[in-house]
C-alpha positions as CSV (number, residue, x, y, z in Angstrom):
1,M,-62.9,-54.7,-46.2
2,S,-62.9,-52.9,-49.3
3,K,-65.2,-49.6,-49.7
4,Q,-67.4,-51.3,-52.3
5,S,-70.6,-52.8,-50.4
6,L,-71.2,-56.3,-50.0
7,G,-74.6,-55.8,-51.6
8,A,-72.9,-54.3,-54.7
9,R,-70.5,-57.1,-55.1
10,L,-73.5,-59.6,-55.0
11,S,-75.6,-57.6,-57.7
12,A,-72.3,-57.5,-59.8
13,G,-72.5,-61.4,-59.9
14,T,-69.8,-62.3,-57.2
15,T,-70.5,-65.7,-55.8
16,H,-68.4,-65.7,-52.5
17,I,-67.6,-62.5,-50.9
18,N,-64.2,-64.0,-49.5
19,R,-62.9,-64.7,-53.1
20,A,-63.3,-61.0,-54.0
21,D,-61.7,-59.8,-50.7
22,P,-57.8,-59.9,-51.0
23,A,-57.4,-59.8,-47.2
24,H,-59.3,-63.1,-46.9
25,A,-57.5,-64.7,-49.8
26,R,-54.1,-64.0,-48.1
27,A,-55.4,-65.5,-44.9
28,K,-56.6,-68.7,-46.3
29,A,-54.3,-69.3,-49.2
30,P,-51.1,-70.7,-47.3
31,N,-53.1,-72.9,-44.9
32,P,-56.8,-73.3,-45.1
33,I,-58.8,-74.8,-42.2
34,G,-59.6,-78.4,-43.1
35,Q,-62.9,-80.0,-43.0
36,W,-62.4,-81.9,-40.0
37,A,-61.0,-78.9,-38.2
38,F,-64.0,-77.2,-38.9
39,A,-66.2,-79.9,-37.9
40,G,-64.6,-79.9,-34.4
41,V,-65.3,-76.3,-34.0
42,A,-68.9,-76.6,-35.3
43,I,-69.5,-79.6,-32.6
44,A,-68.2,-77.7,-29.7
45,S,-70.1,-74.4,-30.7
46,F,-73.5,-76.0,-30.6
47,G,-73.7,-75.5,-26.9
48,G,-71.3,-78.3,-26.3
49,P,-73.3,-81.5,-27.0
50,L,-72.2,-83.0,-23.6
51,A,-73.4,-79.8,-21.7
52,L,-76.6,-79.7,-23.5
53,A,-77.3,-83.5,-23.2
54,G,-76.2,-83.6,-19.5
55,L,-77.3,-80.5,-18.1
56,A,-79.1,-77.8,-20.0
57,A,-81.8,-79.7,-21.9
58,P,-82.8,-82.1,-19.1
59,G,-83.5,-79.2,-16.8
60,L,-85.7,-77.3,-19.5
61,V,-87.8,-80.5,-20.2
62,A,-88.3,-81.2,-16.4
63,D,-91.8,-79.9,-16.4
64,A,-92.8,-81.6,-19.5
65,S,-91.2,-84.8,-18.5
66,D,-93.9,-87.1,-19.7
67,S,-93.1,-86.0,-23.4
68,A,-89.4,-85.3,-22.8
69,G,-88.4,-87.0,-26.3
70,F,-91.2,-85.0,-28.3
71,A,-89.9,-81.7,-26.7
72,I,-86.4,-82.4,-27.9
73,L,-87.7,-83.5,-31.4
74,A,-89.8,-80.5,-31.6
75,A,-87.1,-78.0,-30.6
76,T,-84.9,-79.6,-33.3
77,V,-87.4,-79.0,-36.0
78,V,-88.0,-75.5,-35.0
79,F,-84.3,-74.7,-35.1
80,V,-84.1,-75.8,-38.7
81,A,-85.4,-72.4,-39.7
82,P,-82.3,-70.4,-38.2
83,L,-79.8,-73.1,-39.5
84,A,-81.4,-73.0,-43.1
85,I,-81.0,-69.3,-43.1
86,W,-77.5,-69.2,-42.0
87,L,-76.6,-71.9,-44.7
88,R,-78.5,-69.9,-47.4
89,Y,-76.5,-66.8,-46.5
90,S,-73.3,-68.8,-46.3
91,S,-74.0,-70.2,-49.8
92,K,-73.1,-66.9,-51.2
93,I,-70.9,-65.1,-48.6
94,S,-68.1,-66.5,-46.6
95,S,-65.6,-64.3,-44.7
96,S,-64.5,-63.4,-41.4
97,G,-67.4,-61.1,-41.0
98,G,-69.7,-63.9,-40.5
99,L,-73.3,-62.7,-39.5
100,Y,-72.0,-59.1,-39.9
101,A,-71.3,-59.9,-43.5
102,F,-74.7,-61.4,-43.9
103,V,-76.4,-58.4,-42.7
104,E,-74.4,-55.9,-44.9
105,A,-75.2,-58.0,-48.0
106,A,-78.9,-57.7,-46.9
107,A,-79.2,-54.2,-45.6
108,G,-76.2,-52.4,-45.7
109,R,-73.2,-51.3,-43.5
110,R,-75.0,-49.0,-41.0
111,V,-77.3,-51.9,-40.0
112,A,-74.5,-54.3,-40.1
113,L,-72.4,-52.3,-37.7
114,A,-75.4,-52.0,-35.3
115,Q,-75.8,-55.8,-35.5
116,A,-72.1,-56.5,-35.0
117,A,-72.0,-53.9,-32.0
118,L,-74.8,-56.0,-30.4
119,W,-73.1,-59.3,-31.2
120,I,-69.6,-58.3,-29.8
121,F,-71.1,-56.8,-26.7
122,S,-73.2,-60.0,-26.1
123,Y,-70.4,-62.5,-26.6
124,L,-67.6,-60.5,-24.9
125,L,-69.6,-60.4,-21.8
126,Y,-70.3,-64.2,-22.4
127,V,-66.5,-64.8,-22.4
128,I,-66.1,-62.9,-19.1
129,Y,-68.9,-64.2,-17.1
130,T,-69.2,-67.8,-18.0
131,T,-65.9,-68.9,-16.0
132,V,-68.1,-68.0,-13.1
133,Q,-70.7,-70.4,-14.2
134,I,-67.9,-73.2,-14.5
135,V,-66.2,-72.6,-11.3
136,Y,-68.8,-71.7,-8.9
137,E,-71.8,-73.7,-10.2
138,Q,-70.8,-76.7,-12.3
139,L,-67.5,-78.1,-10.8
140,P,-68.6,-77.8,-7.2
141,E,-71.5,-80.1,-7.9
142,V,-69.1,-82.9,-8.9
143,V,-65.9,-82.1,-7.3
144,P,-66.7,-80.6,-3.8
145,A,-62.9,-80.3,-3.2
146,E,-62.8,-77.8,-5.9
147,R,-64.2,-75.2,-3.7
148,R,-60.8,-74.7,-2.2
149,Y,-59.3,-73.7,-5.4
150,Q,-62.2,-71.5,-6.9
151,T,-60.3,-68.3,-6.5
152,L,-57.4,-69.7,-8.4
153,L,-59.4,-71.3,-11.0
154,A,-61.4,-68.1,-11.7
155,L,-58.2,-66.3,-12.3
156,A,-56.5,-69.1,-14.2
157,I,-59.1,-70.0,-16.7
158,P,-59.2,-66.6,-18.5
159,V,-55.4,-66.5,-18.6
160,G,-55.6,-69.8,-20.1
161,M,-58.2,-68.9,-22.8
162,A,-56.0,-65.8,-23.6
163,G,-52.8,-67.8,-23.7
164,L,-54.6,-70.4,-26.0
165,M,-55.9,-67.9,-28.5
166,I,-52.6,-65.7,-28.5
167,A,-50.8,-69.0,-29.2
168,G,-52.5,-69.0,-32.7
169,R,-55.0,-70.7,-34.9
170,A,-53.4,-74.1,-35.0
171,A,-53.3,-74.5,-31.3
172,T,-56.9,-73.5,-30.9
173,L,-58.3,-75.9,-33.6
174,I,-56.2,-78.7,-31.9
175,V,-57.6,-78.0,-28.5
176,L,-61.2,-77.4,-29.8
177,G,-61.0,-80.8,-31.8
178,A,-59.9,-82.7,-28.6
179,V,-62.9,-81.1,-26.8
180,A,-65.3,-82.0,-29.4
181,A,-63.9,-85.6,-29.7
182,G,-63.9,-85.9,-25.8
183,Q,-67.4,-84.7,-25.1
184,L,-69.0,-86.9,-28.0
185,A,-67.3,-89.8,-26.3
186,L,-68.7,-89.1,-22.9
187,A,-72.0,-88.1,-24.5
188,G,-72.0,-91.6,-26.0
189,I,-71.5,-93.1,-22.7
190,L,-74.1,-91.2,-21.0
191,D,-76.4,-92.2,-23.7
192,G,-75.5,-95.7,-23.3
193,V,-76.3,-95.5,-19.4
194,T,-79.7,-93.9,-19.9
195,L,-80.7,-96.5,-22.6
196,A,-79.3,-99.5,-20.6
197,H,-80.9,-98.7,-17.4
198,L,-84.2,-96.6,-18.3
199,S,-86.8,-97.8,-20.4
200,T,-87.8,-95.2,-23.0
201,P,-91.7,-95.1,-22.9
202,I,-93.6,-94.4,-26.3
203,S,-95.3,-91.6,-24.6
204,S,-92.1,-89.8,-24.3
205,F,-92.5,-88.9,-28.1
206,G,-96.1,-88.1,-27.7
207,T,-97.9,-85.0,-26.5
208,S,-99.2,-86.3,-23.1
209,A,-97.5,-83.3,-21.1
210,P,-99.6,-80.2,-20.6
211,A,-99.7,-78.1,-23.9
212,G,-98.2,-75.1,-22.4
213,Q,-95.5,-76.7,-20.7
214,L,-94.5,-78.8,-23.7
215,A,-94.5,-75.7,-25.9
216,K,-92.4,-73.8,-23.4
217,A,-89.9,-76.9,-23.1
218,S,-89.6,-77.1,-26.8
219,A,-89.1,-73.5,-27.5
220,Q,-86.7,-73.0,-24.7
221,T,-84.7,-76.2,-25.8
222,S,-84.6,-74.8,-29.4
223,L,-82.9,-71.6,-28.0
224,L,-79.8,-73.7,-26.8
225,Y,-78.5,-74.3,-30.4
226,I,-77.9,-70.6,-31.2
227,C,-74.3,-70.6,-30.7
228,G,-74.1,-72.8,-33.7
229,S,-73.5,-69.6,-35.7
230,L,-70.0,-69.2,-34.3
231,P,-68.2,-71.4,-37.0
232,L,-69.6,-69.1,-39.7
233,F,-66.9,-66.5,-38.7
234,L,-64.1,-69.0,-40.1
235,G,-65.6,-68.7,-43.6
236,G,-62.9,-66.6,-44.9
237,E,-60.3,-69.3,-44.0
238,L,-61.9,-72.5,-45.8
239,A,-60.7,-73.7,-49.1
240,R,-64.3,-74.8,-50.2
241,P,-66.5,-72.7,-47.9
242,T,-69.9,-73.6,-49.1
243,R,-69.6,-77.3,-48.9
244,T,-67.5,-77.3,-45.5
245,I,-69.9,-74.9,-43.8
246,R,-72.9,-77.0,-45.0
247,R,-71.6,-80.3,-43.9
248,G,-70.0,-79.1,-40.6
249,L,-72.9,-77.2,-39.4
250,V,-75.5,-79.8,-40.5
251,G,-73.5,-82.7,-39.1
252,A,-72.8,-81.0,-35.8
253,F,-76.4,-79.8,-35.3
254,A,-77.6,-83.4,-36.1
255,I,-75.0,-85.2,-33.8
256,T,-76.0,-82.8,-31.0
257,A,-79.5,-83.3,-31.5
258,L,-79.0,-87.2,-31.3
259,V,-77.1,-87.4,-28.3
260,I,-79.6,-85.1,-26.5
261,V,-82.6,-87.2,-27.6
262,L,-80.8,-90.6,-26.5
263,A,-79.8,-88.9,-23.2
264,V,-83.2,-87.3,-22.2
265,A,-85.9,-89.3,-23.8
266,P,-85.3,-92.1,-21.4
267,L,-85.7,-89.8,-18.5
268,A,-89.3,-89.8,-18.9
269,S,-89.4,-93.0,-17.1
270,A,-87.4,-91.4,-14.1
271,P,-88.5,-87.6,-14.2
272,G,-87.0,-87.0,-10.6
273,L,-83.6,-87.2,-12.2
274,L,-84.5,-84.3,-14.6
275,S,-84.9,-81.8,-11.4
276,T,-81.4,-82.6,-10.0
277,A,-78.6,-80.0,-10.1
278,I,-76.8,-82.0,-13.0
279,P,-79.1,-84.8,-14.4
280,G,-76.4,-86.5,-16.5
281,V,-74.1,-86.8,-13.6
282,A,-77.1,-88.0,-11.3
283,V,-78.0,-90.6,-13.9
284,V,-74.5,-92.1,-14.1
285,E,-74.0,-91.9,-10.6
286,Q,-77.2,-93.8,-9.8
287,F,-76.7,-96.6,-12.6
288,A,-73.0,-96.7,-13.2
289,S,-70.4,-95.3,-10.8
290,T,-69.3,-92.2,-8.9
291,G,-65.9,-92.1,-10.7
292,L,-67.7,-92.1,-14.2
293,A,-70.2,-89.6,-13.0
294,K,-67.6,-87.3,-11.9
295,L,-65.8,-87.6,-15.3
296,I,-69.1,-86.8,-16.9
297,G,-69.5,-83.8,-14.9
298,V,-65.9,-82.6,-15.6
299,G,-66.5,-83.1,-19.0
300,I,-69.6,-80.8,-18.9
301,A,-67.6,-78.1,-17.5
302,V,-65.0,-78.5,-20.3
303,S,-67.8,-78.6,-22.8
304,T,-69.1,-75.2,-21.6
305,A,-65.4,-74.0,-21.6
306,G,-65.0,-75.0,-25.3
307,V,-68.0,-72.8,-26.1
308,I,-66.0,-69.9,-24.6
309,V,-63.1,-70.6,-26.9
310,C,-65.3,-70.8,-30.0
311,E,-66.7,-67.5,-29.1
312,Y,-63.4,-66.0,-28.5
313,L,-62.2,-67.3,-31.8
314,A,-65.2,-65.6,-33.5
315,L,-64.8,-62.4,-31.9
316,T,-61.3,-62.2,-33.1
317,R,-62.4,-63.0,-36.8
318,L,-65.3,-60.3,-36.6
319,L,-63.3,-57.6,-35.1
320,H,-60.6,-58.3,-37.9
321,A,-63.1,-58.0,-40.5
322,I,-64.4,-54.6,-39.2
323,T,-61.1,-53.0,-38.0
324,R,-58.6,-54.7,-40.2
325,S,-56.4,-55.1,-37.1
326,S,-54.3,-58.3,-36.9
327,V,-56.0,-61.4,-35.4
328,R,-53.0,-61.6,-32.9
329,T,-53.6,-58.1,-31.8
330,I,-57.3,-58.6,-31.3
331,A,-56.6,-61.7,-29.4
332,V,-54.2,-60.0,-27.2
333,A,-56.9,-57.0,-26.5
334,I,-59.6,-59.4,-25.6
335,G,-57.2,-61.3,-23.6
336,V,-56.3,-58.2,-21.5
337,V,-60.0,-57.4,-21.0
338,I,-61.1,-60.9,-19.8
339,V,-58.0,-61.2,-17.4
340,L,-58.5,-57.9,-16.0
341,A,-62.2,-58.5,-15.5
342,A,-61.6,-61.8,-13.6
343,P,-60.7,-60.2,-10.4
344,F,-63.9,-58.4,-10.1
345,S,-65.7,-61.6,-10.3
346,L,-64.2,-62.7,-6.9
347,I,-66.1,-59.9,-5.1
348,D,-69.5,-61.5,-5.6
349,P,-69.3,-64.3,-8.1
350,I,-73.0,-64.9,-8.3
351,G,-74.0,-61.2,-8.4
352,F,-71.3,-60.7,-11.1
353,Y,-72.8,-63.5,-13.2
354,N,-76.3,-62.3,-12.7
355,T,-75.5,-58.8,-13.5
356,L,-73.9,-59.5,-16.8
357,V,-76.1,-62.5,-18.1
358,E,-79.2,-60.4,-18.9
359,P,-77.6,-57.6,-21.0
360,S,-75.4,-60.3,-22.7
361,L,-78.6,-62.5,-23.8
362,V,-80.7,-59.5,-24.6
363,A,-78.0,-58.2,-26.9
364,L,-77.5,-61.6,-28.5
365,W,-81.1,-62.2,-29.4
366,L,-81.4,-58.7,-30.8
367,S,-78.4,-59.3,-33.0
368,Q,-79.7,-62.5,-34.2
369,L,-83.2,-61.0,-34.7
370,I,-81.5,-58.5,-37.2
371,V,-79.9,-61.4,-39.1
372,F,-83.2,-63.2,-39.7
373,A,-85.3,-60.2,-40.3
374,V,-83.2,-58.8,-43.1
375,Y,-82.9,-62.2,-44.7
376,P,-85.8,-61.6,-47.2
377,L,-84.0,-58.6,-48.4
378,F,-80.9,-60.7,-49.2
379,A,-82.9,-63.4,-50.7
380,S,-84.8,-61.0,-53.0
381,K,-81.5,-60.0,-54.5
382,Q,-80.8,-63.6,-55.1
383,G,-84.1,-64.2,-56.9
384,Q,-85.1,-66.8,-54.4
385,R,-88.9,-67.8,-54.0
386,A,-90.6,-65.4,-51.7
387,L,-92.9,-67.8,-49.7
388,P,-90.2,-70.3,-48.3
389,V,-88.0,-67.2,-47.5
390,W,-90.7,-65.4,-45.4
391,V,-91.6,-68.7,-43.7
392,L,-88.0,-69.3,-42.7
393,S,-87.7,-65.6,-41.7
394,L,-90.9,-65.7,-39.6
395,I,-89.9,-68.7,-37.8
396,A,-86.5,-67.7,-37.0
397,S,-87.4,-64.2,-36.0
398,G,-90.2,-65.5,-33.8
399,L,-87.6,-67.7,-31.9
400,A,-85.2,-64.8,-31.5
401,V,-88.2,-62.7,-30.1
402,Y,-89.0,-65.3,-27.8
403,G,-85.4,-65.7,-26.7
404,L,-85.5,-61.9,-26.1
405,W,-88.7,-62.2,-24.1
406,T,-87.2,-65.1,-22.0
407,A,-84.0,-63.2,-21.1
408,V,-86.1,-60.2,-20.1
409,H,-88.5,-62.2,-18.2
410,Q,-86.3,-64.4,-16.3
411,A,-84.2,-61.4,-15.2
412,A,-87.5,-59.7,-13.9
413,S,-88.7,-62.6,-12.1
């Protein structure tokens, strides 16, 4: 990145930062990422639709099961604010810096570096500890025999992730595209099973659940979408960044919200299923077949792994934007870190996970809070109307503060 600040470029009338950046121009000129490839990354990034529909979202709305449909819809509406802010930033700035570039344009390089440091710390930890979640929590619930191979998997998955990233962008995008398509197909099956075998009560989309539990379920479900910012770090590699990012993120968000609503809302008529270890697996096992249920369960694990790859991908781009080291060199460096960290997870897998998850989430929400809080500074430079800008900033910042509070509170309890 040149010494001239992003803010100065904006004030000078530059429309897209990547067009003024020779490094990004070189990166995208030979072979820009296509719209469908970007869409695959976006779908995989939004928590993984299958993982959210079959595992995370049902568990969060269990205490407000009478209003499960309303909780999901409310969560979707709330998250429109963060999504709108990302899209407004990206309409003017598209580079491998992603959120870091947004903050630099709004508040300067020092604040941007602080934001980037928090973000890198958060997602590097996530890439390290999420393998434990897959190997020791998700897979044993659907494939009990997997316990015999947990040590091997805990070591092999990080090696596979590193190998994929080092293999290059094309291989990574192909794998993420396959993961996105596969989980959408399985999420469609899950939705079909719930809709065919469970009646969806109208009250599911009402507010019959206790107000406090309903608000908590909606807010916590909204937090699940936060990884949707990961594709923004590919902005410097797109031929038409504004249109591709807008269509990709909005489309992926809408699809993810839809599959979650269709999977979870019918469960209001069978609330006991919401409290099972993996609700999506329990539903399919009860109303379809054990084999299909196992396929859904393995798909949820793969969906989770897909998010890890998206984070790895974003980390390489952000570190390239800051350090100007090659993407391949950075991919190797991150790969060395996660491969060397894997053996330590074998000592006490659950303790390893619990030790890393809190600081990772705290750093994540602090980094996003900075992005949302400085947005009015960026918008004022663009001459945007103050009222909508402040409404979006306050809602998104409030969600980030809630995410921060939740991370700290859950760790303390």
